[in-house]
Backbone as CSV, one residue per row, in Angstrom:
resi,resn,N_x,N_y,N_z,CA_x,CA_y,CA_z,C_x,C_y,C_z
1,MET,-21.505,-31.355,2.336,-20.150,-30.711,1.673,-19.607,-29.435,2.652
2,ASP,-20.545,-28.847,2.893,-20.224,-27.648,4.008,-19.373,-28.035,5.292
3,ALA,-19.577,-29.478,5.610,-19.032,-30.110,6.911,-17.559,-30.173,6.314
4,ASP,-17.029,-30.513,5.212,-15.690,-30.276,5.022,-15.063,-28.885,5.074
5,LYS,-15.716,-27.770,5.049,-15.006,-26.454,4.981,-14.758,-26.092,6.593
6,ASP,-13.619,-25.489,6.356,-13.126,-24.731,7.786,-13.957,-23.918,8.405
7,ASN,-14.721,-22.896,7.597,-15.755,-22.297,7.978,-17.009,-22.199,7.221
8,ALA,-18.142,-22.944,7.573,-19.092,-23.164,6.545,-19.855,-22.133,6.546
9,ASN,-19.795,-20.773,7.516,-20.820,-19.834,7.310,-20.037,-18.501,7.639
10,PRO,-19.013,-18.330,6.758,-18.283,-16.971,7.001,-18.896,-15.623,6.946
11,THR,-18.474,-14.794,7.836,-19.067,-13.370,7.758,-18.573,-12.738,6.339
12,ILE,-19.850,-12.411,5.725,-19.500,-11.731,4.275,-19.923,-10.149,4.361
13,ILE,-18.788,-9.316,3.688,-19.046,-7.856,3.998,-19.640,-7.303,2.701
14,ASN,-20.658,-6.579,2.946,-21.335,-5.988,1.732,-20.467,-5.264,0.671
15,PRO,-20.686,-5.681,-0.626,-19.823,-4.997,-1.604,-19.774,-3.572,-1.482
16,SER,-20.965,-3.140,-1.047,-20.747,-1.414,-1.129,-20.126,-0.815,0.252
17,ASP,-19.572,-1.802,0.959,-18.970,-1.240,2.235,-17.411,-1.607,1.943
18,LEU,-17.085,-2.151,0.823,-15.608,-2.095,0.564,-15.133,-1.261,0.294
19,PRO,-13.866,-0.586,0.648,-13.272,0.566,0.146,-12.813,0.202,-1.467
20,SER,-13.186,1.310,-2.164,-12.831,1.241,-3.561,-12.651,2.741,-4.202
21,ARG,-11.887,2.698,-4.769,-11.516,4.235,-5.336,-12.260,4.357,-6.613
22,ARG,-12.891,3.463,-7.080,-13.964,3.467,-8.292,-14.961,4.146,-7.892
23,ARG,-15.601,3.924,-6.653,-16.899,4.762,-6.258,-16.448,6.117,-5.990
24,SER,-15.386,6.492,-5.377,-15.096,7.968,-5.109,-14.763,8.803,-6.441
25,ALA,-14.959,8.138,-7.741,-14.353,8.957,-8.949,-15.904,9.997,-9.011
26,PRO,-15.119,11.024,-9.353,-16.224,12.029,-9.777,-17.310,11.827,-10.519
27,THR,-18.867,12.184,-10.233,-19.953,11.909,-10.860,-20.254,12.845,-11.767
28,ALA,-20.885,12.678,-12.971,-21.193,13.863,-13.773,-21.987,14.946,-12.914
29,LYS,-21.735,15.974,-13.093,-22.424,16.985,-12.191,-23.686,17.408,-13.372
30,ARG,-24.884,17.730,-12.543,-26.248,18.111,-13.188,-25.683,19.460,-13.808
31,PRO,-26.592,19.542,-14.777,-26.330,20.876,-15.433,-26.934,22.052,-14.727
32,GLY,-26.489,23.148,-14.554,-27.168,24.345,-14.072,-27.745,25.045,-14.788
33,ILE,-28.636,26.173,-14.262,-29.103,27.307,-15.250,-27.976,28.004,-15.699
34,PHE,-26.960,28.250,-15.300,-26.014,29.286,-15.875,-24.922,28.621,-16.630
35,ASP,-24.998,27.336,-16.792,-23.950,26.568,-17.222,-23.780,26.967,-18.718
36,ALA,-24.823,27.290,-19.488,-24.982,27.465,-20.844,-24.328,28.883,-21.012
37,LEU,-24.267,29.815,-20.166,-23.879,30.917,-20.134,-22.328,30.972,-20.430
38,ALA,-21.557,30.190,-19.863,-20.168,30.006,-19.455,-19.644,29.272,-21.066
39,PRO,-18.833,30.275,-21.866,-18.288,29.881,-22.949,-17.369,28.210,-22.606
40,ALA,-17.436,27.639,-23.788,-16.394,26.298,-23.735,-15.203,26.507,-24.573
41,TYR,-14.167,26.497,-23.876,-13.072,26.864,-24.653,-12.246,25.511,-25.086
42,PRO,-11.609,25.330,-26.127,-10.807,24.206,-26.714,-9.652,24.234,-25.553
43,SER,-8.953,23.038,-25.549,-7.659,22.824,-24.662,-6.780,23.713,-24.961
44,LEU,-5.760,24.384,-23.988,-4.859,25.148,-24.029,-3.488,24.529,-24.166
45,ALA,-3.608,23.280,-24.659,-2.380,22.630,-24.944,-1.423,23.100,-26.033
46,ASP,-0.377,23.127,-25.915,0.431,23.554,-27.241,-0.177,22.878,-28.480
47,PRO,-0.689,23.511,-29.569,-1.101,23.068,-30.707,0.116,22.261,-31.593
48,LEU,1.315,22.720,-31.285,2.271,22.156,-31.915,3.118,20.990,-31.437
49,SER,2.767,20.603,-30.102,3.293,19.285,-29.871,2.200,18.392,-30.182
50,SER,2.821,16.954,-30.091,2.151,15.853,-30.628,1.830,15.146,-29.327
51,PRO,0.685,14.431,-29.258,0.504,13.755,-27.966,1.523,12.410,-27.743
52,GLU,2.158,12.097,-28.821,3.045,10.906,-28.593,4.503,11.601,-27.917
53,ALA,4.861,12.922,-28.243,5.975,13.636,-27.562,5.769,13.590,-26.279
54,SER,4.521,13.857,-25.597,4.443,14.164,-24.127,4.228,12.769,-23.529
55,SER,3.901,11.776,-23.971,3.667,10.495,-23.506,5.195,9.871,-23.371
56,ASP,6.051,10.296,-24.434,7.595,9.855,-24.148,8.322,10.391,-23.160
57,SER,7.822,11.581,-22.632,8.538,12.278,-21.499,8.018,11.698,-20.393
58,ALA,7.091,11.183,-20.316,6.084,10.794,-19.138,6.908,9.488,-18.706
59,SER,7.371,8.693,-19.653,7.979,7.208,-19.584,9.261,7.343,-19.152
60,SER,9.805,8.373,-18.618,11.274,8.411,-18.453,11.500,7.675,-17.086
61,ASP,12.842,7.265,-16.927,13.240,6.272,-15.826,12.983,6.926,-14.564
62,GLU,13.171,8.245,-14.590,13.020,9.142,-13.177,11.712,9.266,-12.563
63,GLU,10.804,9.291,-13.500,9.354,9.432,-13.220,8.823,7.981,-12.883
64,ARG,8.223,7.937,-11.716,7.673,6.685,-11.398,6.133,6.646,-11.121
65,GLU,5.517,5.610,-11.460,4.007,5.633,-11.237,3.931,5.337,-9.727
66,GLU,3.031,6.345,-8.981,3.019,6.039,-7.604,1.912,5.103,-7.472
67,ILE,2.385,3.950,-6.439,1.473,3.024,-5.871,1.077,3.199,-4.527
68,ASP,-0.259,3.292,-4.147,-0.709,3.408,-2.869,-1.348,2.028,-2.390
69,GLU,-1.687,2.161,-1.130,-2.460,1.115,-0.489,-3.600,0.532,-0.952
70,GLN,-4.356,1.629,-1.669,-5.796,1.406,-2.285,-5.627,0.739,-3.388
71,GLU,-4.483,1.015,-4.137,-4.415,0.333,-5.518,-3.898,-1.170,-5.234
72,VAL,-3.065,-1.462,-4.272,-2.833,-2.958,-3.646,-4.001,-3.288,-3.296
73,TYR,-5.027,-2.740,-2.510,-6.055,-3.587,-2.173,-6.924,-3.718,-3.387
74,ASP,-6.984,-2.878,-4.209,-7.684,-3.214,-5.222,-7.194,-4.477,-6.270
75,LEU,-5.968,-4.600,-6.349,-5.326,-5.678,-6.914,-5.736,-7.205,-6.378
76,ILE,-5.741,-7.147,-5.025,-5.961,-8.524,-4.099,-7.322,-8.504,-3.683
77,SER,-7.924,-7.608,-3.493,-9.384,-7.837,-2.851,-10.441,-8.765,-3.890
78,THR,-10.123,-8.711,-5.147,-11.077,-9.732,-6.119,-10.399,-11.037,-6.058
79,ILE,-9.269,-11.441,-5.562,-8.933,-12.885,-5.539,-9.936,-13.674,-4.783
80,SER,-10.307,-14.640,-5.377,-11.535,-15.802,-4.877,-10.770,-16.721,-3.820
81,ASP,-11.589,-16.744,-2.750,-11.279,-17.589,-1.772,-11.482,-18.942,-2.303
82,PRO,-10.367,-19.733,-2.045,-10.112,-21.402,-2.345,-11.421,-21.989,-1.822
83,GLU,-12.293,-21.791,-0.813,-13.214,-22.841,-0.303,-14.482,-22.140,-0.514
84,HIS,-14.673,-20.888,-0.876,-16.003,-20.236,-0.834,-15.883,-19.544,-2.285
85,PRO,-17.058,-19.419,-2.835,-17.137,-18.579,-4.182,-17.230,-17.247,-3.865
86,LEU,-16.340,-16.640,-3.256,-16.438,-14.968,-2.694,-14.964,-14.554,-2.786
87,SER,-15.150,-13.480,-2.868,-13.522,-12.825,-2.610,-12.937,-12.444,-1.335
88,LEU,-11.762,-12.483,-1.418,-11.281,-12.230,-0.187,-11.404,-10.967,0.597
89,GLY,-11.725,-9.843,-0.322,-12.406,-8.535,0.114,-13.452,-8.711,0.991
90,SER,-14.360,-9.316,0.253,-15.614,-9.643,0.830,-15.942,-10.420,2.018
91,LEU,-14.940,-11.392,2.172,-14.738,-12.310,3.323,-13.731,-11.521,4.595
92,GLY,-13.233,-10.473,4.187,-12.464,-9.665,5.157,-11.141,-10.113,5.403
93,VAL,-10.826,-10.879,4.543,-9.498,-11.715,4.720,-8.358,-10.569,4.322
94,VAL,-8.655,-9.585,3.291,-7.629,-8.861,3.040,-8.463,-7.462,3.361
95,LYS,-7.726,-6.395,4.012,-8.333,-4.977,4.438,-7.261,-4.317,4.204
96,LEU,-7.913,-2.814,3.937,-7.211,-1.869,3.378,-6.267,-1.193,4.660
97,ASP,-6.701,-1.347,5.644,-5.804,-0.987,6.858,-4.900,-1.918,7.133
98,ASP,-5.008,-2.865,6.746,-3.596,-4.146,6.752,-2.553,-4.148,5.696
99,ILE,-2.661,-3.090,4.739,-1.530,-2.968,3.706,-0.960,-1.641,4.101
100,LEU,0.471,-2.121,4.035,1.420,-0.963,4.131,2.391,-0.748,3.204
101,ILE,2.878,0.175,2.809,4.108,0.467,1.739,4.803,0.942,2.264
102,LEU,6.028,0.526,2.584,7.176,0.543,3.346,8.163,1.248,2.400
103,PRO,8.779,2.525,2.835,10.092,2.901,1.851,11.130,2.115,1.799
104,PRO,12.327,2.379,0.779,13.498,1.697,0.849,14.216,1.727,2.249
105,THR,14.896,0.714,2.725,15.253,0.758,3.608,16.860,1.499,3.984
106,SER,17.446,1.665,2.898,18.613,2.619,2.812,18.465,3.757,1.899
107,PRO,19.282,4.715,1.798,19.060,5.798,0.791,19.653,5.400,-0.483
108,ARG,20.434,4.437,-0.741,20.940,4.144,-1.772,20.016,2.842,-2.509
109,SER,18.980,2.502,-1.886,18.098,1.281,-2.523,16.613,2.038,-3.064
110,ARG,16.353,1.280,-4.076,15.136,1.758,-4.576,14.114,0.957,-4.433
111,ILE,14.288,-0.134,-3.468,13.265,-1.117,-3.572,12.421,-0.741,-2.425
112,SER,10.956,-0.603,-2.608,10.102,-0.592,-1.401,9.610,-1.651,-1.138
113,THR,8.652,-1.982,0.017,8.348,-3.212,0.307,6.843,-2.992,0.682
114,VAL,5.780,-3.884,-0.075,4.584,-3.721,0.337,4.097,-4.963,1.038
115,ARG,3.743,-4.693,2.280,3.401,-5.785,3.302,1.821,-5.738,3.453
116,VAL,1.369,-7.011,3.222,-0.001,-7.258,3.544,-0.010,-8.151,4.535
117,LEU,-1.157,-7.972,5.392,-1.614,-8.724,6.647,-2.716,-9.391,6.199
118,ILE,-2.730,-10.937,6.173,-4.069,-11.369,5.829,-4.839,-12.158,7.338
119,THR,-6.068,-11.853,7.125,-6.921,-12.130,8.457,-7.742,-13.641,8.121
120,PRO,-7.453,-14.592,8.322,-8.104,-15.927,8.127,-9.616,-15.516,8.406
121,THR,-10.429,-16.600,8.022,-12.050,-16.387,8.551,-12.098,-16.934,9.848
122,THR,-11.193,-17.966,10.191,-11.259,-18.889,11.505,-9.828,-19.065,12.152
123,SER,-9.646,-19.122,13.108,-8.041,-19.451,13.327,-7.388,-20.754,13.313
124,ALA,-8.587,-21.582,12.820,-8.176,-22.963,12.405,-8.097,-23.215,10.765
125,CYS,-7.929,-22.234,9.955,-8.372,-22.371,8.441,-6.956,-22.964,8.185
126,SER,-7.195,-23.915,7.436,-6.308,-24.951,6.789,-5.872,-24.398,5.657
127,LEU,-6.359,-23.669,4.916,-6.049,-22.993,3.574,-5.154,-21.591,3.781
128,THR,-4.709,-21.170,4.827,-4.282,-20.078,5.052,-2.909,-19.642,4.247
129,THR,-2.190,-20.772,4.176,-1.116,-20.745,3.206,-1.547,-20.676,1.718
130,VAL,-2.267,-21.298,1.300,-2.690,-21.104,-0.196,-3.243,-19.813,-0.262
131,ILE,-4.032,-19.196,0.592,-4.544,-17.834,0.430,-3.306,-16.816,0.331
132,GLY,-2.483,-17.081,1.274,-1.210,-16.039,1.087,-0.181,-16.167,0.064
133,LEU,-0.251,-17.501,-0.521,0.560,-17.700,-1.903,-0.346,-17.087,-2.912
134,GLY,-1.546,-17.055,-2.793,-2.378,-16.387,-4.056,-2.090,-15.085,-4.074
135,VAL,-2.198,-14.255,-2.703,-1.958,-13.005,-2.586,-0.476,-12.437,-3.125
136,LYS,0.493,-13.393,-2.769,1.852,-13.150,-3.002,1.873,-13.144,-4.676
137,VAL,1.541,-14.257,-5.063,1.836,-14.378,-6.574,1.095,-13.350,-7.454
138,ARG,-0.382,-13.000,-6.882,-0.950,-11.874,-7.616,-0.001,-10.380,-7.346
139,LEU,0.445,-10.280,-6.282,1.309,-9.161,-6.292,2.645,-8.898,-6.678
140,VAL,3.369,-9.963,-6.868,4.407,-10.009,-7.652,4.286,-10.132,-9.091
141,ASN,3.187,-10.715,-9.454,2.943,-10.620,-11.270,2.427,-9.211,-11.359
142,ALA,1.621,-8.328,-10.520,1.113,-7.027,-10.923,1.743,-5.895,-10.648
143,LEU,3.056,-5.910,-9.827,3.560,-4.838,-9.182,4.771,-4.844,-9.951
144,PRO,5.433,-3.490,-10.025,6.980,-3.135,-10.740,8.047,-4.035,-9.941
145,PRO,8.971,-4.441,-10.584,9.883,-4.884,-9.869,10.603,-4.155,-8.652
146,ARG,10.437,-2.757,-8.464,10.816,-1.987,-7.397,10.177,-2.196,-6.236
147,PHE,9.159,-3.259,-6.092,8.575,-3.532,-4.783,8.849,-4.725,-4.413
148,ARG,9.181,-5.049,-3.181,9.625,-6.362,-2.489,8.029,-6.738,-1.933
149,VAL,7.457,-7.878,-1.978,6.380,-8.389,-1.600,6.446,-9.067,-0.250
150,ASP,5.791,-8.513,0.782,5.680,-9.470,2.001,4.445,-9.720,2.565
151,VAL,3.975,-11.011,2.489,2.697,-11.220,2.835,2.684,-12.097,4.048
152,ARG,1.905,-11.773,4.967,2.002,-12.324,6.439,0.620,-12.392,6.732
153,ILE,0.352,-13.505,7.929,-0.750,-13.751,8.758,-0.756,-12.731,9.970
154,LYS,-1.893,-11.876,9.983,-2.008,-11.274,10.946,-1.845,-11.773,12.346
155,GLU,-0.908,-11.134,13.544,-0.560,-11.602,14.698,-2.160,-11.944,15.291
156,GLY,-2.146,-13.327,16.009,-3.369,-13.494,16.816,-4.654,-14.015,16.135
157,THR,-4.593,-14.038,14.896,-5.713,-14.598,13.846,-5.645,-16.208,13.497
158,SER,-4.540,-16.568,13.628,-4.518,-18.170,13.318,-3.212,-18.790,14.124
159,ARG,-3.764,-20.107,14.540,-2.864,-20.918,15.269,-1.534,-21.318,14.729
160,THR,-1.498,-21.312,13.292,-0.445,-21.633,12.499,0.377,-20.561,11.827
161,ALA,0.014,-19.180,12.356,0.659,-18.129,11.729,2.080,-17.998,11.721
162,ASP,2.830,-18.635,12.748,4.449,-18.552,12.534,4.831,-19.372,11.310
163,GLU,4.288,-20.656,11.545,4.589,-21.551,10.259,4.453,-21.001,8.789
164,VAL,3.343,-20.457,8.612,2.578,-19.879,7.312,3.434,-18.779,7.190
165,ASN,4.096,-17.702,8.210,4.895,-16.708,7.740,6.241,-17.223,7.447
166,LYS,6.619,-18.133,8.059,7.938,-18.772,7.515,7.978,-19.089,6.309
167,GLN,6.836,-19.681,6.264,6.779,-20.406,4.292,6.886,-19.384,3.499
168,LEU,5.614,-18.282,3.761,5.783,-17.386,2.753,6.626,-16.348,2.592
169,GLY,7.734,-16.364,3.758,8.758,-15.448,3.457,9.814,-16.144,2.925
170,ASP,9.893,-17.606,2.748,11.070,-18.251,2.367,10.717,-18.266,0.697
171,LYS,11.849,-17.572,-0.154,11.486,-17.531,-1.523,11.929,-18.898,-2.100
172,GLU,12.586,-19.834,-1.312,12.980,-21.026,-2.070,11.436,-22.336,-1.645
173,ARG,10.817,-22.054,-0.649,9.642,-22.548,-0.504,8.443,-22.254,-1.179
174,VAL,8.333,-20.883,-1.569,7.572,-20.466,-2.438,7.809,-20.812,-3.693
175,ALA,8.865,-20.865,-4.235,9.330,-21.388,-5.813,8.796,-22.875,-5.682
176,ALA,9.315,-23.570,-4.640,8.882,-25.084,-4.784,7.561,-25.319,-4.589
177,ALA,6.767,-24.513,-3.917,5.277,-24.666,-4.036,4.519,-24.383,-5.438
178,MET,5.093,-23.564,-6.157,4.615,-22.992,-7.518,5.119,-24.239,-8.549
179,GLU,5.906,-25.251,-8.208,6.151,-26.077,-8.942,5.189,-27.423,-8.953
180,ASN,4.376,-27.076,-7.928,3.370,-28.107,-7.434,2.255,-28.056,-8.191
181,LYS,1.775,-28.787,-9.381,0.846,-28.587,-10.313,-0.678,-28.379,-9.639
182,SER,-1.016,-29.094,-8.655,-2.147,-29.077,-8.096,-2.163,-27.759,-7.328
183,LEU,-1.232,-27.452,-6.873,-1.153,-26.150,-5.964,-1.503,-24.849,-6.904
184,VAL,-0.456,-24.881,-7.941,-0.584,-23.973,-9.165,-1.935,-23.823,-9.717
185,ASN,-2.844,-24.904,-9.809,-4.033,-24.951,-10.290,-4.968,-24.410,-9.619
186,VAL,-4.771,-24.411,-7.923,-5.851,-23.816,-6.876,-5.493,-22.190,-7.139
187,VAL,-4.271,-22.023,-7.087,-3.860,-20.398,-7.251,-4.508,-19.797,-8.504
188,ASN,-4.112,-20.706,-9.576,-4.750,-19.874,-10.698,-6.209,-19.785,-10.801
189,THR,-6.969,-20.766,-10.111,-8.268,-20.455,-9.881,-8.582,-19.439,-9.201
190,MET,-7.987,-19.274,-8.289,-8.090,-17.978,-7.197,-8.035,-16.849,-8.053
191,LEU,-6.985,-16.761,-8.787,-6.434,-15.518,-9.626,-7.309,-15.268,-10.684
192,ALA,-8.253,-16.167,-11.189,-9.058,-16.074,-12.269,-10.019,-14.823,-12.376
193,THR,-10.568,-14.644,-11.070,-11.432,-13.610,-10.544,-10.821,-11.989,-10.606
194,CYS,-9.887,-12.111,-10.631,-8.829,-10.803,-10.630,-9.635,-9.802,-11.560
195,GLU,-9.533,-8.461,-11.314,-9.962,-7.480,-12.271,-8.538,-6.792,-12.877
């Protein structure tokens, strides 16, 4: 069965070495000997305001949730590889350093671009287009509409990079691919592992 795979023995990155915002969350501080001496005060928020009022103001059109490269990485790193039972992050197919968020191209535009460069496990990988399609579908479905998604194969990592980049950049080709039921099933299987 391994003979059918493009890369029967891929390099696997240790999960503890993958970039994650979850790990950098502050851990509970061990209580010190003087902690009991400091008085604990209740929240100083306005007691007359309701929590609903503050959440309504936070959802105004002017305020936007900022999305950074780490958040994009967290969205796509858990996508399952179509050939191996491993994530794209653990195979090094998607890397935090290969994700860029580009500002709008003109002052009047509000559309930013998320560019993801994919590194196939081998230069002869036949599933590069499928992997790129899975990443593109995941980001288009997960990100707000103010983001344009640009998924490309990293230069020099695949013999078919130019052709795959042309396919992934063409909206009509992507739409046609997503009408192919067997391809949709493969992409859905890849995305089933997303957190």
